[in-house]
N, C-alpha and C positions, 0 to 999 in steps of 0.2 A: 119161454117160461109159461106159456099158456097150455101146453099139452097135459100137464099134471094137475090141472084145475087150481093152479096158483099155490100148490103145496110142494115143498122142496125137501129133499133128503141131503143133509150137509154134515160134513165133518168140519169142525172149526177150532180155532185156538183163542184163548182169551187175549193174546197179544199178536199184533201184526208181525213183529219180529221178536220171537221169544228170546233170541240170543241177547238182545238189549237188556233183558232182565235176568240173565244168567240161567235161563231155563234151556236145557239141552234137547230141544226138539230135533228130531231127525230132519233132514232136508226135505223129505217127502211129507212132513207134517209142519212145515214152517210157511205160513202164508206169504211172508215177504219173499223167501226163496222161490216158492211156486209162482208167485206173480211175476217176478222178473225173468224166470226161466221160460215161462209160457210167452211172455212179452218178446223175449229174444227170438224164440221159435216163430212166433207170428210175424215179426218184423222181417225175418230172413226168409219166411215161407219155406222152411226146411222140410222138404218132402220125405226125408229119411229119419226124422226125429222119433226116437224111442219114447219120448214124453208124450207126443201126440198119439202114437200107436197104443201106448198103455191107457191113455184117456179114452180112446175108442173102445177098448175092451171094457172099461168101466161103464161107459155110456150104453153099450149093448146089453150088459148085465142089468143096468137099471131099467132099460126098456123091457127086458124079459120079466123083471120083477113087477113092474107096473102093469104089464099085460096079465100076469098071473093073479094079481090083486084085483083086477077088474077096473083099474083106474083109467086105462086106455083100451081102445077097441083094436081089433086085428088090423084094421086099415090104418089107424093112427100109428101103430107099432111098425107096420111096413113102411110108412112114410118116414118115420124117424130113423129106422135102420138105413134107409136110403140116404138120408141127410147125413148121418154119421159116416157112411161109406164114402160119400162124394165130397165131404168137407175138405177144404184145403187147410194146410197148416195155419194160414193167416186167419182162418175162421175160429181158431182156438186162442184168440187174443184173450187175455185174462179179464175177469170181472171181479171186483172186490166187493164183497158184501159187508156192510157195517151193521152189525146186529146188536142193538142195545140190550144188554143182559137182563135188565130189570123187566123188559117186556116178554122175555122168552125163558126166564128161569124155570118156570113150570114144565117146559118142554125139553130141557137139557138133560142129557145123561153124560156124566163124566166117564171117559174111557179109562178103565182100570189100567194101572201100570202092568205091563206085560201083555196088554191087549194088542193093538196094531203095532206099536213100537214101544219098547220098555223105557226109552228115553224121553218120550214125548208127552206133553201135557196137551190134551185135546178133548173136545167134547163132540157128542153126536146129537143132532136134532133130526129126528126121523120125519117130522111133519112140521116144517117151518112155513107158515103162511106169508105170502108175498108182502102184505102190509106191514109186517113186523121187521123188515130190514130195508136198507138203502143200498143201491148199487152206485159205486163211486169209481172214478177213474183217476189214476195218478198221472195221466198225460196232461200236459199243458195244452190248453186249447189254442188253436191258431186265431189270433186276434188281429 
């Protein structure tokens, strides 16, 4: 999280599981589905997972974008591309960001219907500072 100066580009949903609220988000835009799908891949360390490969494509695109924007240097981009290439499926274990809307309302763009997926209710935050969210795990700690 430190490579982009503590600023993140995120797509998010107002609900962890939109289906609980009868909102028909596509599986690819449903935080609950994404969390448990990535969790299953990470736990099984599934080397042939399309989910992981698609995520690698997105990460490489993000690195290229941040390099063009001048947010990262060539050497940092090279290091990040190597990390993405060498990452094992278990390294894609999910992280759940809890983002209090009141703190980020001014940063949020609601994605129009017909944008990424016509069925989905989701938001884009192009510049989310680290202090404005919490990372939580749904795993029970070993006590």
